[in-house]
py3Dmol code that shows the C-alpha trace and the ligand (Angstrom):
import py3Dmol

protein = """\
ATOM      1  CA  MET A   1     172.035  68.289  95.791  1.00  0.00           C
ATOM      2  CA  GLU A   2     175.341  67.433  94.180  1.00  0.00           C
ATOM      3  CA  ARG A   3     176.749  70.585  95.611  1.00  0.00           C
ATOM      4  CA  LEU A   4     175.812  69.212  99.076  1.00  0.00           C
ATOM      5  CA  ILE A   5     177.684  66.009  98.471  1.00  0.00           C
ATOM      6  CA  ASP A   6     180.726  68.015  97.583  1.00  0.00           C
ATOM      7  CA  LEU A   7     180.339  69.794 100.838  1.00  0.00           C
ATOM      8  CA  GLY A   8     180.140  66.444 102.735  1.00  0.00           C
ATOM      9  CA  VAL A   9     176.540  66.717 103.784  1.00  0.00           C
ATOM     10  CA  LEU A  10     173.919  64.231 103.048  1.00  0.00           C
ATOM     11  CA  PRO A  11     170.241  65.170 103.970  1.00  0.00           C
ATOM     12  CA  ILE A  12     168.074  62.148 104.568  1.00  0.00           C
ATOM     13  CA  ARG A  13     164.423  61.791 105.658  1.00  0.00           C
ATOM     14  CA  MET A  14     163.283  58.883 107.917  1.00  0.00           C
ATOM     15  CA  LYS A  15     160.201  56.952 107.058  1.00  0.00           C
ATOM     16  CA  GLY A  16     158.175  54.939 109.373  1.00  0.00           C
ATOM     17  CA  ALA A  17     154.872  52.940 109.194  1.00  0.00           C
ATOM     18  CA  ARG A  18     152.937  56.401 109.417  1.00  0.00           C
ATOM     19  CA  GLY A  19     154.927  58.123 106.687  1.00  0.00           C
ATOM     20  CA  TYR A  20     157.770  60.546 107.040  1.00  0.00           C
ATOM     21  CA  LYS A  21     159.109  61.349 110.528  1.00  0.00           C
ATOM     22  CA  PRO A  22     159.198  65.121 111.204  1.00  0.00           C
ATOM     23  CA  HIS A  23     161.874  67.045 109.366  1.00  0.00           C
ATOM     24  CA  PHE A  24     165.035  65.407 108.487  1.00  0.00           C
ATOM     25  CA  SER A  25     168.447  64.297 109.334  1.00  0.00           C
ATOM     26  CA  VAL A  26     172.007  65.204 108.289  1.00  0.00           C
ATOM     27  CA  LEU A  27     174.598  62.585 107.550  1.00  0.00           C
ATOM     28  CA  PHE A  28     178.259  63.839 107.636  1.00  0.00           C
ATOM     29  CA  ARG A  29     181.688  62.455 108.574  1.00  0.00           C
ATOM     30  CA  LEU A  30     184.000  63.496 111.281  1.00  0.00           C
ATOM     31  CA  ASP A  31     186.487  60.719 111.873  1.00  0.00           C
ATOM     32  CA  VAL A  32     183.415  58.316 111.548  1.00  0.00           C
ATOM     33  CA  GLN A  33     180.013  58.678 109.862  1.00  0.00           C
ATOM     34  CA  ARG A  34     177.417  60.413 112.024  1.00  0.00           C
ATOM     35  CA  ILE A  35     173.735  61.468 111.763  1.00  0.00           C
ATOM     36  CA  PHE A  36     172.294  64.483 113.453  1.00  0.00           C
ATOM     37  CA  GLY A  37     168.398  64.602 113.410  1.00  0.00           C
ATOM     38  CA  ILE A  38     167.096  68.149 113.026  1.00  0.00           C
ATOM     39  CA  ASP A  39     163.909  68.549 115.201  1.00  0.00           C
ATOM     40  CA  THR A  40     162.881  65.093 114.316  1.00  0.00           C
ATOM     41  CA  SER A  41     161.564  62.112 116.334  1.00  0.00           C
ATOM     42  CA  TYR A  42     163.205  59.220 117.960  1.00  0.00           C
ATOM     43  CA  SER A  43     163.767  56.058 115.916  1.00  0.00           C
ATOM     44  CA  PRO A  44     165.218  53.145 117.878  1.00  0.00           C
ATOM     45  CA  ASN A  45     166.693  51.561 114.718  1.00  0.00           C
ATOM     46  CA  VAL A  46     168.682  54.693 113.710  1.00  0.00           C
ATOM     47  CA  GLU A  47     171.830  55.716 115.525  1.00  0.00           C
ATOM     48  CA  GLN A  48     171.426  59.470 115.494  1.00  0.00           C
ATOM     49  CA  ILE A  49     171.690  62.458 117.837  1.00  0.00           C
ATOM     50  CA  LEU A  50     168.522  64.606 117.945  1.00  0.00           C
ATOM     51  CA  LEU A  51     168.896  68.263 118.018  1.00  0.00           C
ATOM     52  CA  ILE A  52     165.888  70.044 119.431  1.00  0.00           C
ATOM     53  CA  THR A  53     165.897  73.676 118.447  1.00  0.00           C
ATOM     54  CA  HIS A  54     162.990  74.666 120.702  1.00  0.00           C
ATOM     55  CA  ALA A  55     159.766  73.370 122.645  1.00  0.00           C
ATOM     56  CA  HIS A  56     157.122  73.837 119.940  1.00  0.00           C
ATOM     57  CA  SER A  57     155.413  70.506 119.281  1.00  0.00           C
ATOM     58  CA  ASP A  58     155.801  70.797 115.446  1.00  0.00           C
ATOM     59  CA  HIS A  59     159.603  70.652 115.747  1.00  0.00           C
ATOM     60  CA  HIS A  60     160.026  67.260 117.338  1.00  0.00           C
ATOM     61  CA  GLY A  61     158.192  64.128 117.807  1.00  0.00           C
ATOM     62  CA  ASN A  62     157.006  63.898 121.392  1.00  0.00           C
ATOM     63  CA  SER A  63     159.312  60.881 121.569  1.00  0.00           C
ATOM     64  CA  ALA A  64     162.373  63.079 121.034  1.00  0.00           C
ATOM     65  CA  MET A  65     162.259  64.438 124.501  1.00  0.00           C
ATOM     66  CA  LEU A  66     162.224  60.923 125.903  1.00  0.00           C
ATOM     67  CA  SER A  67     165.371  59.745 124.034  1.00  0.00           C
ATOM     68  CA  PRO A  68     168.719  59.972 125.921  1.00  0.00           C
ATOM     69  CA  LYS A  69     170.111  60.867 122.467  1.00  0.00           C
ATOM     70  CA  SER A  70     168.289  64.332 122.553  1.00  0.00           C
ATOM     71  CA  ILE A  71     170.001  67.535 122.970  1.00  0.00           C
ATOM     72  CA  ALA A  72     168.208  70.715 123.944  1.00  0.00           C
ATOM     73  CA  SER A  73     168.798  73.936 125.769  1.00  0.00           C
ATOM     74  CA  GLU A  74     168.069  73.922 129.682  1.00  0.00           C
ATOM     75  CA  LYS A  75     165.205  76.227 128.957  1.00  0.00           C
ATOM     76  CA  THR A  76     163.784  74.243 126.152  1.00  0.00           C
ATOM     77  CA  ALA A  77     164.042  70.997 128.277  1.00  0.00           C
ATOM     78  CA  LYS A  78     162.232  72.725 131.040  1.00  0.00           C
ATOM     79  CA  ALA A  79     159.535  74.003 128.793  1.00  0.00           C
ATOM     80  CA  LEU A  80     159.073  70.459 127.263  1.00  0.00           C
ATOM     81  CA  GLU A  81     158.734  68.934 130.824  1.00  0.00           C
ATOM     82  CA  ILE A  82     156.057  71.724 131.732  1.00  0.00           C
ATOM     83  CA  ARG A  83     154.116  71.149 128.494  1.00  0.00           C
ATOM     84  CA  TYR A  84     154.282  67.379 128.401  1.00  0.00           C
ATOM     85  CA  GLY A  85     154.494  66.489 132.078  1.00  0.00           C
ATOM     86  CA  CYS A  86     157.374  64.123 131.725  1.00  0.00           C
ATOM     87  CA  ARG A  87     161.140  64.222 132.270  1.00  0.00           C
ATOM     88  CA  PHE A  88     163.526  65.319 129.586  1.00  0.00           C
ATOM     89  CA  THR A  89     166.112  62.449 129.596  1.00  0.00           C
ATOM     90  CA  GLY A  90     168.576  63.910 127.077  1.00  0.00           C
ATOM     91  CA  MET A  91     171.543  66.255 127.303  1.00  0.00           C
ATOM     92  CA  THR A  92     171.102  69.957 128.081  1.00  0.00           C
ATOM     93  CA  PHE A  93     173.295  73.034 127.829  1.00  0.00           C
ATOM     94  CA  LYS A  94     173.071  76.851 128.371  1.00  0.00           C
ATOM     95  CA  THR A  95     172.460  78.597 125.025  1.00  0.00           C
ATOM     96  CA  GLY A  96     175.657  80.175 123.970  1.00  0.00           C
ATOM     97  CA  GLU A  97     177.922  77.396 125.132  1.00  0.00           C
ATOM     98  CA  VAL A  98     179.964  75.055 123.017  1.00  0.00           C
ATOM     99  CA  ILE A  99     179.089  71.436 123.658  1.00  0.00           C
ATOM    100  CA  ASP A 100     180.684  68.224 122.907  1.00  0.00           C
ATOM    101  CA  ILE A 101     178.464  65.757 121.072  1.00  0.00           C
ATOM    102  CA  ASP A 102     180.006  62.451 120.695  1.00  0.00           C
ATOM    103  CA  GLY A 103     183.355  64.232 119.976  1.00  0.00           C
ATOM    104  CA  VAL A 104     181.693  66.827 117.571  1.00  0.00           C
ATOM    105  CA  LYS A 105     182.267  70.448 118.777  1.00  0.00           C
ATOM    106  CA  VAL A 106     178.897  72.065 118.416  1.00  0.00           C
ATOM    107  CA  ARG A 107     178.264  75.804 119.028  1.00  0.00           C
ATOM    108  CA  THR A 108     174.900  77.060 120.210  1.00  0.00           C
ATOM    109  CA  HIS A 109     173.286  80.200 119.286  1.00  0.00           C
ATOM    110  CA  PRO A 110     170.015  82.073 120.575  1.00  0.00           C
ATOM    111  CA  THR A 111     167.440  82.635 117.892  1.00  0.00           C
ATOM    112  CA  GLY A 112     164.886  84.802 119.949  1.00  0.00           C
ATOM    113  CA  HIS A 113     161.983  82.679 118.596  1.00  0.00           C
ATOM    114  CA  THR A 114     160.862  81.447 122.119  1.00  0.00           C
ATOM    115  CA  ILE A 115     162.663  81.356 125.512  1.00  0.00           C
ATOM    116  CA  GLY A 116     165.424  78.716 125.103  1.00  0.00           C
ATOM    117  CA  ALA A 117     165.218  78.625 121.254  1.00  0.00           C
ATOM    118  CA  THR A 118     168.641  77.682 119.932  1.00  0.00           C
ATOM    119  CA  ALA A 119     170.476  77.210 116.617  1.00  0.00           C
ATOM    120  CA  PHE A 120     173.248  74.587 116.384  1.00  0.00           C
ATOM    121  CA  SER A 121     176.497  74.861 114.223  1.00  0.00           C
ATOM    122  CA  TRP A 122     179.340  72.447 113.710  1.00  0.00           C
ATOM    123  CA  GLU A 123     182.001  71.482 111.262  1.00  0.00           C
ATOM    124  CA  ASN A 124     182.426  68.308 109.251  1.00  0.00           C
ATOM    125  CA  GLU A 125     185.496  66.462 108.109  1.00  0.00           C
ATOM    126  CA  VAL A 126     185.929  68.465 104.934  1.00  0.00           C
ATOM    127  CA  GLY A 127     185.590  71.870 106.850  1.00  0.00           C
ATOM    128  CA  THR A 128     181.995  72.569 105.927  1.00  0.00           C
ATOM    129  CA  HIS A 129     180.314  74.736 108.508  1.00  0.00           C
ATOM    130  CA  ILE A 130     176.756  73.663 108.931  1.00  0.00           C
ATOM    131  CA  LEU A 131     174.159  75.765 110.839  1.00  0.00           C
ATOM    132  CA  ALA A 132     170.687  74.404 111.754  1.00  0.00           C
ATOM    133  CA  THR A 133     168.527  77.450 113.043  1.00  0.00           C
ATOM    134  CA  GLY A 134     164.953  76.075 113.763  1.00  0.00           C
ATOM    135  CA  ASP A 135     162.580  78.981 113.943  1.00  0.00           C
ATOM    136  CA  VAL A 136     164.210  82.364 114.076  1.00  0.00           C
ATOM    137  CA  LYS A 137     163.139  85.845 115.335  1.00  0.00           C
ATOM    138  CA  ASP A 138     166.545  87.532 115.873  1.00  0.00           C
ATOM    139  CA  VAL A 139     169.486  86.815 113.482  1.00  0.00           C
ATOM    140  CA  SER A 140     172.093  88.817 115.346  1.00  0.00           C
ATOM    141  CA  HIS A 141     173.710  85.792 117.008  1.00  0.00           C
ATOM    142  CA  LEU A 142     173.826  83.592 113.875  1.00  0.00           C
ATOM    143  CA  PRO A 143     177.245  82.889 112.479  1.00  0.00           C
ATOM    144  CA  LYS A 144     178.263  82.684 108.835  1.00  0.00           C
ATOM    145  CA  CYS A 145     178.038  79.063 107.433  1.00  0.00           C
ATOM    146  CA  ASP A 146     178.340  76.984 104.303  1.00  0.00           C
ATOM    147  CA  VAL A 147     175.171  74.980 104.673  1.00  0.00           C
ATOM    148  CA  LEU A 148     172.134  76.712 106.216  1.00  0.00           C
ATOM    149  CA  ILE A 149     169.274  74.471 107.450  1.00  0.00           C
ATOM    150  CA  THR A 150     166.407  76.991 108.154  1.00  0.00           C
ATOM    151  CA  GLU A 151     162.739  77.683 108.281  1.00  0.00           C
ATOM    152  CA  ALA A 152     160.477  79.706 106.042  1.00  0.00           C
ATOM    153  CA  ASN A 153     157.261  80.269 107.903  1.00  0.00           C
ATOM    154  CA  TYR A 154     156.868  83.689 106.112  1.00  0.00           C
ATOM    155  CA  GLY A 155     158.701  82.620 103.101  1.00  0.00           C
ATOM    156  CA  ASP A 156     156.133  83.111 100.341  1.00  0.00           C
ATOM    157  CA  PRO A 157     157.525  85.927  98.167  1.00  0.00           C
ATOM    158  CA  LEU A 158     153.978  86.525  96.696  1.00  0.00           C
ATOM    159  CA  ASP A 159     152.005  86.703  99.842  1.00  0.00           C
ATOM    160  CA  PRO A 160     151.679  90.315 101.146  1.00  0.00           C
ATOM    161  CA  GLY A 161     150.934  88.749 104.480  1.00  0.00           C
ATOM    162  CA  CYS A 162     154.551  87.486 104.721  1.00  0.00           C
ATOM    163  CA  ARG A 163     155.930  91.095 104.901  1.00  0.00           C
ATOM    164  CA  PHE A 164     155.359  92.900 108.072  1.00  0.00           C
ATOM    165  CA  GLU A 165     156.996  94.644 111.042  1.00  0.00           C
ATOM    166  CA  ASP A 166     155.946  93.915 114.660  1.00  0.00           C
ATOM    167  CA  ASP A 167     153.236  96.452 115.814  1.00  0.00           C
ATOM    168  CA  THR A 168     154.835  97.152 119.200  1.00  0.00           C
ATOM    169  CA  GLU A 169     153.232 100.701 119.172  1.00  0.00           C
ATOM    170  CA  GLY A 170     149.864  99.072 118.601  1.00  0.00           C
ATOM    171  CA  PHE A 171     150.531  96.760 121.701  1.00  0.00           C
ATOM    172  CA  LYS A 172     151.619  99.780 123.713  1.00  0.00           C
ATOM    173  CA  ALA A 173     148.500 101.690 122.658  1.00  0.00           C
ATOM    174  CA  ALA A 174     146.240  98.814 123.750  1.00  0.00           C
ATOM    175  CA  ILE A 175     147.608  98.594 127.250  1.00  0.00           C
ATOM    176  CA  GLY A 176     144.860  99.752 129.760  1.00  0.00           C
ATOM    177  CA  GLU A 177     142.355  98.659 132.273  1.00  0.00           C
ATOM    178  CA  GLY A 178     140.250  95.539 131.401  1.00  0.00           C
ATOM    179  CA  VAL A 179     142.435  94.383 128.529  1.00  0.00           C
ATOM    180  CA  ALA A 180     142.873  90.740 127.466  1.00  0.00           C
ATOM    181  CA  PHE A 181     145.616  89.592 125.213  1.00  0.00           C
ATOM    182  CA  GLY A 182     145.188  86.288 123.393  1.00  0.00           C
ATOM    183  CA  ALA A 183     148.571  84.701 123.123  1.00  0.00           C
ATOM    184  CA  TYR A 184     149.862  81.112 122.703  1.00  0.00           C
ATOM    185  CA  PRO A 185     150.981  79.634 126.196  1.00  0.00           C
ATOM    186  CA  PHE A 186     154.530  79.021 125.099  1.00  0.00           C
ATOM    187  CA  GLY A 187     156.169  81.778 123.056  1.00  0.00           C
ATOM    188  CA  LYS A 188     153.644  84.482 122.622  1.00  0.00           C
ATOM    189  CA  ALA A 189     152.485  84.600 126.168  1.00  0.00           C
ATOM    190  CA  GLN A 190     156.016  85.250 127.438  1.00  0.00           C
ATOM    191  CA  ARG A 191     156.460  87.935 124.705  1.00  0.00           C
ATOM    192  CA  ALA A 192     153.336  89.529 125.808  1.00  0.00           C
ATOM    193  CA  VAL A 193     154.425  89.771 129.456  1.00  0.00           C
ATOM    194  CA  GLU A 194     157.879  90.957 128.204  1.00  0.00           C
ATOM    195  CA  LEU A 195     156.308  93.856 126.275  1.00  0.00           C
ATOM    196  CA  LEU A 196     153.911  94.769 129.178  1.00  0.00           C
ATOM    197  CA  ARG A 197     156.980  95.186 131.463  1.00  0.00           C
ATOM    198  CA  HIS A 198     158.948  96.873 128.762  1.00  0.00           C
ATOM    199  CA  PHE A 199     156.339  99.476 128.345  1.00  0.00           C
ATOM    200  CA  GLY A 200     156.127 100.236 132.134  1.00  0.00           C
ATOM    201  CA  TYR A 201     152.983  97.952 133.193  1.00  0.00           C
ATOM    202  CA  TYR A 202     154.251  96.576 136.499  1.00  0.00           C
ATOM    203  CA  ASP A 203     150.802  95.575 137.998  1.00  0.00           C
ATOM    204  CA  GLU A 204     149.612  92.024 138.351  1.00  0.00           C
ATOM    205  CA  VAL A 205     149.013  90.127 135.069  1.00  0.00           C
ATOM    206  CA  GLU A 206     146.468  87.419 135.195  1.00  0.00           C
ATOM    207  CA  MET A 207     147.405  84.288 133.248  1.00  0.00           C
ATOM    208  CA  GLU A 208     145.785  81.100 132.307  1.00  0.00           C
ATOM    209  CA  HIS A 209     147.231  78.128 134.189  1.00  0.00           C
ATOM    210  CA  LYS A 210     149.701  76.680 131.644  1.00  0.00           C
ATOM    211  CA  SER A 211     150.867  80.138 130.366  1.00  0.00           C
ATOM    212  CA  LEU A 212     151.524  81.143 134.043  1.00  0.00           C
ATOM    213  CA  GLU A 213     153.459  78.117 134.843  1.00  0.00           C
ATOM    214  CA  LEU A 214     155.707  78.422 131.711  1.00  0.00           C
ATOM    215  CA  THR A 215     156.208  82.235 132.318  1.00  0.00           C
ATOM    216  CA  ARG A 216     157.017  81.854 135.999  1.00  0.00           C
ATOM    217  CA  GLN A 217     159.457  79.122 135.562  1.00  0.00           C
ATOM    218  CA  LEU A 218     161.206  80.241 132.405  1.00  0.00           C
ATOM    219  CA  MET A 219     161.220  84.004 132.471  1.00  0.00           C
ATOM    220  CA  GLU A 220     163.020  86.466 134.726  1.00  0.00           C
ATOM    221  CA  GLY A 221     161.480  89.771 135.534  1.00  0.00           C
ATOM    222  CA  ALA A 222     157.972  88.682 134.806  1.00  0.00           C
ATOM    223  CA  GLU A 223     156.268  88.911 138.252  1.00  0.00           C
ATOM    224  CA  PRO A 224     153.808  89.948 139.567  1.00  0.00           C
ATOM    225  CA  LEU A 225     151.805  87.229 137.950  1.00  0.00           C
ATOM    226  CA  VAL A 226     148.531  85.722 139.186  1.00  0.00           C
ATOM    227  CA  GLY A 227     145.869  83.223 138.113  1.00  0.00           C
ATOM    228  CA  LEU A 228     142.914  84.080 135.955  1.00  0.00           C
ATOM    229  CA  GLY A 229     140.191  86.132 137.812  1.00  0.00           C
ATOM    230  CA  GLU A 230     142.583  86.953 140.686  1.00  0.00           C
ATOM    231  CA  ASN A 231     142.922  90.671 139.943  1.00  0.00           C
ATOM    232  CA  GLY A 232     139.389  91.478 138.518  1.00  0.00           C
ATOM    233  CA  GLY A 233     140.286  91.119 134.862  1.00  0.00           C
ATOM    234  CA  LYS A 234     142.358  94.280 134.902  1.00  0.00           C
ATOM    235  CA  MET A 235     145.064  92.805 132.584  1.00  0.00           C
ATOM    236  CA  SER A 236     145.011  89.189 131.219  1.00  0.00           C
ATOM    237  CA  VAL A 237     147.034  87.063 129.135  1.00  0.00           C
ATOM    238  CA  VAL A 238     145.261  83.827 127.813  1.00  0.00           C
ATOM    239  CA  PRO A 239     145.362  81.426 124.865  1.00  0.00           C
ATOM    240  CA  PRO A 240     143.625  82.863 121.744  1.00  0.00           C
ATOM    241  CA  TRP A 241     141.063  80.130 122.028  1.00  0.00           C
ATOM    242  CA  HIS A 242     140.246  80.969 125.583  1.00  0.00           C
ATOM    243  CA  LEU A 243     139.452  84.758 124.943  1.00  0.00           C
ATOM    244  CA  HIS A 244     135.677  84.052 124.219  1.00  0.00           C
ATOM    245  CA  ARG A 245     135.390  82.691 127.889  1.00  0.00           C
ATOM    246  CA  LEU A 246     136.359  86.117 129.408  1.00  0.00           C
ATOM    247  CA  PRO A 247     133.730  88.728 130.143  1.00  0.00           C
ATOM    248  CA  ASP A 248     132.392  90.630 127.198  1.00  0.00           C
ATOM    249  CA  ARG A 249     133.333  94.067 128.881  1.00  0.00           C
ATOM    250  CA  LEU A 250     137.079  93.259 128.356  1.00  0.00           C
ATOM    251  CA  ASP A 251     139.035  94.712 125.350  1.00  0.00           C
ATOM    252  CA  LYS A 252     140.310  91.621 123.610  1.00  0.00           C
ATOM    253  CA  PHE A 253     143.231  91.432 121.282  1.00  0.00           C
ATOM    254  CA  VAL A 254     145.144  88.423 119.663  1.00  0.00           C
ATOM    255  CA  LEU A 255     148.779  88.694 119.193  1.00  0.00           C
ATOM    256  CA  THR A 256     149.750  87.070 115.836  1.00  0.00           C
ATOM    257  CA  GLY A 257     151.455  87.566 112.611  1.00  0.00           C
ATOM    258  CA  ARG A 258     148.292  85.998 110.841  1.00  0.00           C
ATOM    259  CA  GLU A 259     144.586  87.096 110.388  1.00  0.00           C
ATOM    260  CA  CYS A 260     142.705  86.133 113.457  1.00  0.00           C
ATOM    261  CA  GLN A 261     138.865  86.390 113.406  1.00  0.00           C
ATOM    262  CA  PRO A 262     136.709  87.324 115.397  1.00  0.00           C
ATOM    263  CA  HIS A 263     139.068  89.333 117.574  1.00  0.00           C
ATOM    264  CA  LYS A 264     141.150  92.504 116.999  1.00  0.00           C
ATOM    265  CA  ARG A 265     144.624  91.497 115.887  1.00  0.00           C
ATOM    266  CA  ILE A 266     147.850  93.164 117.065  1.00  0.00           C
ATOM    267  CA  ARG A 267     150.589  92.027 114.710  1.00  0.00           C
ATOM    268  CA  ILE A 268     153.228  90.623 116.889  1.00  0.00           C
ATOM    269  CA  SER A 269     155.154  87.463 115.483  1.00  0.00           C
ATOM    270  CA  ASP A 270     157.777  85.131 116.796  1.00  0.00           C
ATOM    271  CA  HIS A 271     159.240  84.679 113.424  1.00  0.00           C
ATOM    272  CA  LEU A 272     161.178  86.670 110.851  1.00  0.00           C
ATOM    273  CA  ASP A 273     159.089  87.951 108.086  1.00  0.00           C
ATOM    274  CA  PHE A 274     160.018  87.475 104.362  1.00  0.00           C
ATOM    275  CA  ASN A 275     162.360  90.499 104.352  1.00  0.00           C
ATOM    276  CA  GLY A 276     164.126  89.178 107.619  1.00  0.00           C
ATOM    277  CA  LEU A 277     164.475  85.643 106.113  1.00  0.00           C
ATOM    278  CA  ILE A 278     166.308  87.059 103.276  1.00  0.00           C
ATOM    279  CA  LYS A 279     168.596  89.245 105.448  1.00  0.00           C
ATOM    280  CA  MET A 280     169.333  86.118 107.536  1.00  0.00           C
ATOM    281  CA  VAL A 281     170.480  84.145 104.362  1.00  0.00           C
ATOM    282  CA  GLU A 282     172.598  87.263 103.264  1.00  0.00           C
ATOM    283  CA  ARG A 283     174.175  87.448 106.813  1.00  0.00           C
ATOM    284  CA  CYS A 284     174.872  83.709 106.995  1.00  0.00           C
ATOM    285  CA  SER A 285     176.006  83.652 103.331  1.00  0.00           C
ATOM    286  CA  PRO A 286     175.705  79.843 102.761  1.00  0.00           C
ATOM    287  CA  GLU A 287     176.774  78.024  99.703  1.00  0.00           C
ATOM    288  CA  MET A 288     173.535  76.003 100.064  1.00  0.00           C
ATOM    289  CA  THR A 289     170.301  76.531 101.937  1.00  0.00           C
ATOM    290  CA  ILE A 290     168.097  73.747 102.856  1.00  0.00           C
ATOM    291  CA  VAL A 291     164.474  75.008 103.872  1.00  0.00           C
ATOM    292  CA  TYR A 292     162.817  72.298 106.127  1.00  0.00           C
ATOM    293  CA  HIS A 293     159.897  73.981 107.898  1.00  0.00           C
ATOM    294  CA  PRO A 294     156.889  74.554 108.002  1.00  0.00           C
ATOM    295  CA  THR A 295     154.918  71.742 106.176  1.00  0.00           C
ATOM    296  CA  GLY A 296     153.117  72.724 102.918  1.00  0.00           C
ATOM    297  CA  ASP A 297     154.592  74.424  99.749  1.00  0.00           C
ATOM    298  CA  VAL A 298     156.047  77.601 101.392  1.00  0.00           C
ATOM    299  CA  PRO A 299     159.642  75.939 101.839  1.00  0.00           C
ATOM    300  CA  ALA A 300     159.616  75.247  98.222  1.00  0.00           C
ATOM    301  CA  LYS A 301     158.563  78.761  97.263  1.00  0.00           C
ATOM    302  CA  PHE A 302     161.279  80.202  99.464  1.00  0.00           C
ATOM    303  CA  ALA A 303     163.893  77.877  97.951  1.00  0.00           C
ATOM    304  CA  GLN A 304     162.897  78.842  94.424  1.00  0.00           C
ATOM    305  CA  HIS A 305     163.043  82.393  95.196  1.00  0.00           C
ATOM    306  CA  LEU A 306     166.501  82.122  96.717  1.00  0.00           C
ATOM    307  CA  ASN A 307     167.652  80.071  93.646  1.00  0.00           C
ATOM    308  CA  GLU A 308     166.315  82.972  91.307  1.00  0.00           C
ATOM    309  CA  ASN A 309     168.285  85.501  93.362  1.00  0.00           C
ATOM    310  CA  GLY A 310     171.654  84.279  93.648  1.00  0.00           C
ATOM    311  CA  PHE A 311     171.577  81.715  96.523  1.00  0.00           C
ATOM    312  CA  SER A 312     171.466  77.975  95.873  1.00  0.00           C
ATOM    313  CA  ALA A 313     168.763  76.328  97.888  1.00  0.00           C
ATOM    314  CA  ILE A 314     166.532  73.134  98.070  1.00  0.00           C
ATOM    315  CA  SER A 315     163.414  72.448 100.142  1.00  0.00           C
ATOM    316  CA  ILE A 316     162.724  69.570 102.238  1.00  0.00           C
ATOM    317  CA  ASP A 317     160.430  67.829  99.711  1.00  0.00           C
ATOM    318  CA  GLU A 318     163.380  67.620  97.277  1.00  0.00           C
ATOM    319  CA  ILE A 319     165.265  65.236  99.706  1.00  0.00           C
ATOM    320  CA  THR A 320     165.127  62.006  97.977  1.00  0.00           C
ATOM    321  CA  ASN A 321     167.378  59.923 100.253  1.00  0.00           C
ATOM    322  CA  VAL A 322     165.032  57.806 102.544  1.00  0.00           C
ATOM    323  CA  ILE A 323     165.811  55.538 105.383  1.00  0.00           C
ATOM    324  CA  VAL A 324     163.088  53.353 106.598  1.00  0.00           C
ATOM    325  CA  ALA A 325     163.346  53.581 110.224  1.00  0.00           C
TER     326      ALA A 325
END
"""
ligand_1 = """\
1
ZN
Zn 158.263 77.355 116.806
"""
view = py3Dmol.view(width=600, height=400)
view.addModel(protein, "pdb")
view.setStyle({"model": 0}, {"cartoon": {"style": "trace"}})
view.addModel(ligand_1, "xyz")
view.setStyle({"model": 1}, {"stick": {}})
view.zoomTo()
view.show()
């Protein structure tokens, strides 16, 4: 933590009546003192900018999208609007653009986790480069930095389930008549359609309502798409919890990095696996890493592993600076 203070970065957590707010905020100086919230929720009492990396609900309070102080990519804002049925009132940008946030020059970098998923980087008064990634699938657009703020969904070094490669060949082999893929409506469903088109499947894909709307509005090259049951069940993409409602004659698979009973699984993840996370840290070569996601003890395990292997790191639970918001 002292090293972070040398670098001019103070991580703080906000606490409300119901306990800690999601994730944390970064206090730094550039002319004046500023606070950027990283995938956190709106607190009327705290003057802070909210950076939303992507449209998964575990990455922001629902209130964040209603705050004029929120910043999200155009596609993330659109996805939030479709998912929650209300208008995004913050500022938007095209991923890859450099944006001006209250006089701070912030660069934006795609992370490949979902459509619209964006990492943010900026420099503080003492020249420290800070990079906040959100969830990451593709590290190729991430810059070097001094302080890396990142996830560790598959960051447990001792869990064999955290080391894998995407089974795109398994996906390809599963493509056929009467197949249903179970995929979360935002993120995995678009990846399923992308893979189908990539492997030359150009027929109609039936999709559950929300998945269909998100895919149609956010993804280029996805059509032809139709509603469920409109093409005789030849090829469907539905949420995993919807698979059991489809006819038994269909061949059903769930696309996930995790075990998923009772259906057959095809290992396709929207996250880096453990080795990928390590490669990301090596690539960004930070002086300090702050592991802030997911909840549970995996961020601490990943931070410990980094510390034992030549990288300095802390996890979110080590942040002791608290503001009552
Ligand atoms: Zn996510």
